[in-house]
Each structure stands twice: as structure tokens, then as C-alpha cells.
N, C-alpha and C positions, 0 to 999 in steps of 0.2 A: 373676615370673609375672603380676602385674597388668598390666605393660606389654605382655607378649606376648599376653595375653587381649584387651586393648584393641585391639591391632593386628589380631588375628585377627577381632575383631568388625567392624572396618571393612572387612575383605575376606573375606566369607563363602565365597568360591569359592577361597580359597587352597589348601585341601586338594585340590580337584579339579585346579586349574591346575598344581600342582607334584607331584601324585600322592604326597603325603606320607602315610605310614601314621599312624594315630591316635597311636602312641607318639611319633612325631617332633613332632606338633603339641603334645604336652604338654611337650616339652622346648624351652625358649627358646634362640634362637641365641646364639652367643658374645657378640655385641655387647650384647644385652640382659642377659646375665649380668653383664657389666662394669657396666652402668648400675645393676644391683641391688646391687652391692658398693660401699659408700661409700668404703672404703679405696682400692680401685683407681681409682675415678672421681676421688677427690681428688688422687691422685698425677698423673693425667693433666691435670686442670684447673690444678694448681699450677704446671705447667711454663709456662703462659702468663704468669705473673707473676714468673718467676725472673729475678734480676738479669742473668744471662748472655744472656737473650733480647734480640735486637737492637732490637726495637720493642715496648717495654712498653705503650705506648698502644694499639697494635693488639691485643695480647694481652688487655688489659682490655676493649677494645671487643667482642672475641669473647665474653668471659665475660658481659658485660652483655647481649649478644644471646641467649646461652643462657638467662640468667636470665629473660628476658621471653618467650621463645617455647616453652620446654619445661618443663612442670610437674614432670617427674621430676627433671630436672637442676637446676632453679631453686634449691632450698635450698643445695646444695653450691656452685653457681656464685656465689651471693651471698656465702656464707661465704668462698670463695676470693678473690673480688673485693676484699673488705675486710680480708683476713687480713694483708697487708703493704702499708703506706702509706709513700711516700717523703716525704710532708709532710702537714700537718694540714688543708690546704685543703678536701678533700672533706667533712670534718665541719663546717668553718666555713660551707660553703654551706648546711648544714642548720640553721644558727642564725639565718638572716635573719629568721625570724618570731618569734624570742624577744625579749622586752622588754629594752632596754638598761638595766642597773642597775649600781651600784657594787659590789654584792656578788654572789657566785655564787648560782645558784638552789639550793634545797634538793634538788631532783632534776631530772634531765634529762627532756625529753619522751620518751614511749615510742618514737617512731619513731627518734629519735637514739640512744636507749639500745640499740635492737635492732641497729643497724648497728655501734655502738661495741663491742658485746659480741663481735663477730667479729674485732676487731683483735688480732693477736698480735705484730706488730712495726711500729714507727712511728719516724719521724725528725721532731723538732720543733725549730724555732728559737725561742730565747728572744725575747720581744717580739712574737710573732705570735699569741699565744693570746687570743681574745676572752674577756671576763669570764664568759659562760655556760659556757665549757669549762674554766675553772680549777677543778680538783677541790676539793670540800669535804672536811672531815675524815672524814665518813662516807658520802660519795657519790663514789666514784672514777669517772672517765670510762671507763677501760679496765680492767674488772675481770678480764679474762682475758689481760692483756698478758704476753708472754714476753720480748720484746727492745725496749728503749728506747734510742734514740740522741738525746741532748740536745745541741744545738749553740748555742753562745753566740758570735756574731760580735762583732768589735771594736766597742765602744761601744754595743752593743745594749741595749735595756731589759732589766733583770734581772728575770725572773719566777721565782718559786719553783717548783721542779718536784718537790718532795717528795711532793706529792699524787698524782703519777703512779706513785709507787713502790707496787706492790701485791704481795701474797704470792706470786703466780704468777711473778714476774719471775725469769728465769734469766740474762739478759745485760743489762748496763748499759754504754753508751758515752757519755762526756761529752767534747766537743771545744770548747775555749775558745781564742779568739784575742785577745791583748792588744796594746797599744801599747808597744813596748820602751822608748820615751822617757818613759813615765809609769808606772814600775814600782810606785810606792807610792801611786798615787792612790786615791780613794774607790771608783772603779769596780772595781778589782781586789780591794779589801777586801770589797766587797759580793758579788762573784762567789765568793770563798773562803767567805764565810759561808753562801751558798746551797748551795754544794757540801757543806759540813760538815753542814748541816741534812738534806740528802738522804741522805748516808751514815748519819746517825744513824737515819733511818727504815729504810734498807736493813738495818742491823744488827738492828733490832727486828722487822722483818716478813719479810725475804727469807731464809728458811732454805735455799732451794734455789738461790741465786745461784751460778753456776759461772764466769761470765766478767765481768771488770771492766776497762774501759779508760778511763783518765783522761789526756787529752792537753791540755796547756795550753801553747800556742805563745806564745813570748815572755812567758811568765808570770813573775811575780816570785818571789823566794825569801823569801816571807813566813812568819812563824811559824805563821799559820793554815794556809797551804798545806802546810807540813811536818807539821802535826798530822794531815793527812788520811791519810798512809800509816800512821801509828801506830794509827789507828782500824781499819785493815783486819784486824788480828789477830783481831778478833771474827767475821770472816766465814769461818768454818771450812769452808764448803762450796766455796770458790773453787778452781778448777782452772786458770784463766788470768788473769793480771794483766799489763796493759800500761800503763805510766805514763811521763810525762816526768820529766826529772831534777829539776826544781824541786819535784816532789811528794815526792822522796826526801831533800830537804835537811834531814835530822834525824838525830842520832846513833842514835835508836831505830828508824828506819824499816826498815833492812835486817833487823834482828832480828825485827821484827813480821812481816815477810813470810816469814822463814825458818821460822816456827812454824806456818804454814798446813799442815795434814797432807796435803791432797790437791793442793797446787799443783804442776802439771805443766809449765806454760808461763809463763815470766817474761820480759818485754820492757821495756827501758828505752831511751828515745831523748831527744835534745836537738836542737831545731831552730833555736834562736836563735844569732846570731853571737857574742854575749857569753856567756862562761862563767866562773864563779868558779874560783879555783885548786883548790878542793876542796869536796866536798859536806859534809864533816864527819861521814862515816859512822863508826860504831863497828864494829870487827871482830867477826865472828860465827864462833864455833868449831864450831858444829854446826847442823843444820837443813837445810831444802830436801831432805828425805828422799825425796820423790816426784818431784822435778824431772826433767823429760825434755828440755826445750828452753830454752835461754838465748839471747836475742837482744839485742844491744847496738848502738846507732847513735848516734854523737856524736863529740866530740873525744877525743883520746887520754887526757887527764887523767881524764875520766869513766870510760872503759873500764878504765883501769889501776886506778883507785880501787875500782871495783866488783869486779873480779876479785881484787884484792889483799885486800879485806875479806870476801869470801865464803868459806865453808868449802869444803873439798874435797868434791865431791858427785858423784853418779853420772848426771849428765845425758848423754844420748846425742847430742843435736844442739846445735851452737853456731853462731850467725851473728853476725858482727861487721862493721860498716860504719863506716869512719872518715870523719867529716865535717870533714876538714881535709887539707891537703897533708902527706904523710908523708915520712919519710926511711927509709933502709934499717934503721937502728938502731931507729927507732920501730916499724917492722913486725916486727922480731925480738922486741921487748919484748912486743908483743901476743900473738904466737904462744907465747912463753915463759910468759906469764901463763895462757894457755889450757891449755898442757901441764901446768902446775903444779896447776891446779884441776880439770881435766876429762880429762886425758890418759888415765887408766886406763879410763874408760868410753866415751869419745867414739868414735862411728862415723859421724857426719855433720857436715861442716864447710863453712861458707860464709864466704868472706872477700872484702871489697870495699874496697880501699885506693886512692882514697877511694870513698865511696858514689856511686851513680848520680846522686842528686839534687844532689850538691855540684859535679859536674864542669861547668865552663864552657869550659875550654880544655885539650884533650888534651896540649898541649905544656908545660903548667905543673906537671905532677906526675910523681912517680917511679912507674913501673910496679911491679907486684908482683915482688919480688926472687925469683929462682929459687933463691937460697941458702936460702930458707925450707923447701924440700923436704927438706933434711937432717933437720929437726926433724919435719916432717909425716909423713915415712916411718915414724916410730916409733909413730904411731897406727894402730889397726886400723880403718881407714876403709872404709866401703862406699858413701858418698855424698860426693863432693868437688865443690864449686862455687867456683871462684876467678875473680875478675874482674880485668881490666886486666893480663893476663899479657903479658910481652914475648915475642912469638912467635919473634923472632930467637934467643932464648936457650934455647928448648925444643928439645932434641936427641933423636935416636933412643936414645941411651944413657940419658938421663933417663927417657924413656918406659919403657925396659926395667926400670930400677930401681924406678919407681913401680908397674909391673905386678907385679913380684915382691914388693914390700912390701905391696900391697893385693890379695891373691888373691881376696877376696870382693867386690871392687868391682862396684857396680851402676850408679852414675852418676858420670861424670867430665866436668866443665865447666871447660875452660881458655879462658875468653873472652879473646880478644886485645885489645890496646889499639887497633890499627889494622891495615889491610891492609899486608902486606909486598909491595912492588912488585917488588923484585929479591931473591928468597930467597937467602941465603948458603948455602954448601956445608954448613955445620954445622947448619942448621935441620932440624927433624924432618921426616921423609918418611912415606910409607905404611908403611915398615918399623916405625915407631913404633906404628902401629895394629896391626901384626901381633903385637907383643909383648903388647898388651892382649888381642887375640883368643885368643892361646895360653895366657895365664896367668890371665885374668879371665873364667872361663866364665859368670859370671852378669851380665856387663856388658850393659846394655840401653839406655843413653843416653850419648852422648859428643858433646862440643862441643870442637873443636880446629882450629887452623889449621896445615896442613902444606904442604910442597912436593911436589906430586904431578905435577910436570912431567916430560916424557920419554915415550918410547915403549917402554921396556924392561920395563914392569911386567907385561905379559902373559907374557913369557918368565920373569921372576923368580917369577911365581906358581907355576910348576911345582915350585919348591923347597919349597913349603909342603906338607908330607907329608899332613896330614889336614885336613878341614874342621872347624870348630868346631860342635859340636852343642849349642846353647844357645838363649837367648832371642832373639826378633826384636829387631833393633837400630834405634834412632832415631839417625841420624847427621847431625850438623851440622858441615860443614867450613868454615863462616864464609866467608872470602874466599880460600881455598886456590887456588893456581895449578894449573890442569889444562890440559894441552896435547893429550893423547891420551885422550879419554873412553872409547873402547873398551878400550884397554889398562888403564886405571885400573879400569874396571868388572870386568874379569877378575880383577884382583888382589883387589879388595874382596870379590867373591863368593867367592873362594877362602878369604879370611880369615873371613868371617862367613856364616852360613847364609842369612839373609834379612833384609830391611829393612822396618821399619814405616814409616819416612819417611827421606828424604834432603833436606837443606836447605842453602842457601847464603845469604849476606848480600847479596842483590841490590841493595838500596837503596844500601848503601855503595859497591858497585862502580859503580853508575850515577853517583853523585856524583864518583867518581874517574875517570870516563870509561873504564871497563874493559868495553866491550861484548863484546870477544872472550872474556873470562872467562865472562861470563854465557851466551854461546852454548855454550861448552864445558860449563858446568854443566847447561844444559837437556838437552844430549845425554846426559850422564852420568846424570842423574835419570831420563830416559826409559828408558835401558837397564836400570838397576838395578831400577826399579819394574815392569818388563815381566815378565809371567808366562812368556813364551817364552824369556827369557834364562836361560842356565845355564852 
């Protein structure tokens, strides 16, 4: 109301000019009601600093302008501007006037304290913190911090970060990069010591910590490093844990994590080229009672040992990425391990053999074996995402069997290894999509490569008795061969009610010199997404 009265005072003829009745003058317009609601205004302003925004600098510049030109918006604009920092440099710039000493100051200057109090999330690199900003035992820099991302680059100066651990912290990420050729040097020992010190503070102060990520790339399998996982059993509030394999190299590590009562998401990865024969985990017979998601990425020995030593649990989602070249038998063992531990409860599965980050030459690895589907069909899956599938071996009959096995399917991604230049007669066609349309009424997202060549699809569409009355479909046909866009459009429209999006892998087609395919895809997309087409 204050804002509206102020504006009205600046324009005393507003009532006459717009012929507003007195009751309307007393009611502020919608835009001013938004300004008067801190929660709505904060949601609008926070969008300018979201990571998904293309130009964060422009968004921050807009917030800075709002803070300096509008007294009503200024407090929230300043708060939002400082709420999320990608680095500590903005605060360092405020320290230029502080005296340089060897010891941290007893308290920070009021101006710096005022801005630091707004910080809720920050990323800090070890070795970049000036002395005035190193927290004292009773003088935290960020007393309202929620999310801390601590980064230790290779051979960086090791600075203690335990002082940044405050009771309000809910998420802690630690990313460390070591030199694999110096696994036992003093630098790694010092890093492990600083990490243990920080976790000790977390255990004593952070009763509301829900997410913890400890990523140590090329890190050693030190006794101190393995002790880290054992200390996590005291963090009873944790819901998400993501660690590298070297953190788990202890017989008691898996048991410690299994006893966390609220742990819902558990992720283990290994990035180094060198991996020991085994981590030395002790088998756990029970626990992980609240686990919903299990994500594993690394060489097969790691994945097999973890699944072999975990208890049977009720996780709904499992994602496995092999960071090595696989064989058919190795792929089968992974799926068998998943079936043994999670088969009864699993409804979402993601497999990548090998993982995307490992691939350097598509010709040097074995695609995902279609023989795995005989086991996968036993799961009651609703979300299936499989990478590096050999599209030559996906047939209409296989699509029919999968559709009948997974009637509640919502998402199906069969991402192919490469474009099929000359589709064989046995390759899946649009008839395979028909099986999914008729059997999986909740299907809303599909990625598959099929042979959609020929002009017979419009005539064949007449054999489809009824249209599917279900969700709008996101369809990605990757690099499927299409020769008659109009005919294919008739068939797809007959199978599916409507399309949220229709996509193709145009970049791959350009690389392969398939301009004709791209032209046909453009026509098909234009027809399917047209409101007039029926």
C-alpha cells in the first residue's frame, strides 16, 4: 500500500485521468501486490542467478541495478545477489582495506559481515582465501550458509575449511584432484587430515546435513581416507551420499552407510585408470532400509563387489556405468547382480556399457547385448534408459515382447551406437512403435532408431483400429531412415494422440553427410507439430 500511495502522490490527477472510482484507488495493481510480497518477489529475482540462465553476469547486473534504483526492491535484490556465489572473489574485493596480518581478525568489518550474511551457497577453492576471511573458532564468515562446495585442485595450498562448517549447513560437496603418480606423498596425507577435521566439525555441528559429496579423483587408498566413510555413521540426517571408491576402501565403510536411517540416494564412482583388485568391503546382511536410488560408475570389479556385498534392498532406481571395455559375459554379470539385489523393487533402470565419459572410439567396444532383455523383462520397469544399443539387433518382435513385459512403461531410451546406413530387413520399424502405443498407455518419452523407409505406412495405418488416448509423447527417432515424411506422419499420428516434441540427431547426420535424411526429418517434424495436421 505504501508503494501505491507514493505513486498516487506523484500523480494527483490519476483518478481523473483514468476515471477510477475511489475503491479502485485504494486497491494496488497486481504488480505492486507482487512487490509487497517478499516470497513472490524473491522467486522472481532468484531466477536471474539460477545456474540454468545463459548469462549469469547479465542477471547479476540486473539485480545490481534494481538494488541501486528501487528502494522497495533493494533489500531483496541485494539478498538475492549475494545468495549464491560461484567463487569467493566478490568478498575478497571487500577485504582490500583490511590490514594484512598472520592471524584472522577477531571480527569482520560490519560492511563485509552484512553482505556475507546473505550468502547461502558458495564454491571456494583451497589456497584462494585471504587471511581476513579465514573463519575464527567463534567468528564464522557465513553464519547462514546452506550449501558449501569446497574444491582442492592438484597441489593447491591446503587451507582448513572446518571453520566454514556452520550449524545451518544442509549440503556439503568436496572435490579433490590428486596426482596419481604420488599416491602417498605428504600433500595427500594433509588433504585427508583436513577432510577428517572438517567431518568431525560436521558431526558435532550439522544436525540438519542432508547431502554429502566426497569426490577424490586419483586419490590414494590411505587408511585416513578409508576412515572418512566410517565417520559418516554419525550423520544420521543424511539423505544423499556420493563418494569415490577410495573413500570406501575399508571393511566397515559399507556397514556404516547402511545404518543411516534416512539415506535415500547412494552413489559410488571411480575416475582413475588404476583400480585395486578389491576394496576389501565386508558383506552387509541388512540395512539401507530407506534407499531409493543406487548409482554406480566405475570398472566391473568395483560394481560387482558393491552389489555382491550389499544386502537385498528395496531401491526403485538403479544406474550403472562401466568405465572399461566390456564383454557379453561381463554385461550379463552386472544385470544378474542387479536382479539379485534389487530385482523385486526395481522400476527404473539406466545402463551404459561403457559410460559416456570413457568412450574414445566407437569401434573398440561391444554394444549392449540384446540378450540382456531376457533378464530385464522380468523386472516391473516403468523407466528404462539403455545406452549404446546395437540398433541392427532391435526387432519388431523384441519391441512387442518389451511392450507386453512393461505395460506401465513411461520412459524408454534405446540410444543406438551409431547411425544405421542401410537398415537390414530384420531391424525394428514403425510397427515396433505401434506395439508400445497399444500396450504402454502411459508412455510419454521414447528414444529409438527404427527403419521408417517406404511409402506404405499411410495405408498400413488404416489397420490400427483405435487411437491411443494417453499422454502427449516426446519422440526421438535419433537417426532413423525416413523416405516418405507424409506417410510416416499418418502412421505416427494414428499410433499416438499428440506429440510434445519430435527430435532427430541432426549433428550426427551432418557428420555422415546425410543431408537427404535431415530434409526428410524437417518435413516430418513440421507435419507432426502442425496444429492443422490430423
